[in-house]
Steps between C-alpha positions, in 0.01 A plus 500: 500500500262204548312693771454796261360273228260341754389842622447621138303185426277549803436865411411406144262225623329745737463764229360251249256365763381856586457589134312169437275565800417850382418368152277236665322771694447703186365197313260418786372859499465493124310174517267651761423800272455273195249276684302799628501670152385177335218458749371855445537468122289182505241612751473869413359782715226278646755316708601824669160558659519212747763584758448170683578305180803722429642431847433128448672512162805673652527204746539255206790266575678598185486869581586436866803300390623788285435747781685284756802465270528876468466545879759230571749666271416866595832538686681492162342831396293599197185590697315211333330404826372853552377525135309171532340615825409838345348336193290282725395803713423703189279230343307452822454876531374527143268207560356677800455814291302303241228438754457877560291739288709687240488832685644358820794307348867575568433697820819379666731297280773316692852650506705258300876556472576306186172506307237762422126482477348698220187659652410754226190321366253365764285323238487122469719522189743724682519258790577214260767717337646577846545127560672456166726800568587366846596161358696664215680727746593193707626299206704790347681560827640146520 
């Protein structure tokens, strides 16, 4: 009887730890999306045109910390690590497109499993909207 209680206690502890870890991964991914969204809201479309600065911004310690937490807890499921990676890839891709003339944009968008890149409008406004849609798609899926 005592062994059964101990076994049940261990199973409960493992389940609670797994659920807590998954929630921590979701929170880290949510924080990542919130920081990226806040940066683009504050800086606007002009920030998108400098791919080097975008890559530097994505290496920010706060963002890197959120990204690392989602990677470390990826084994618990939820695809948060993949979603963070795809958001990062999508923003870098859209930044690279901003440096191209409008007629040559969106030639080969990356194949993202969790997120989608809206490539209907190749104008500067459309490109800015694509970033907003990508971030919104990321945040809604969490």
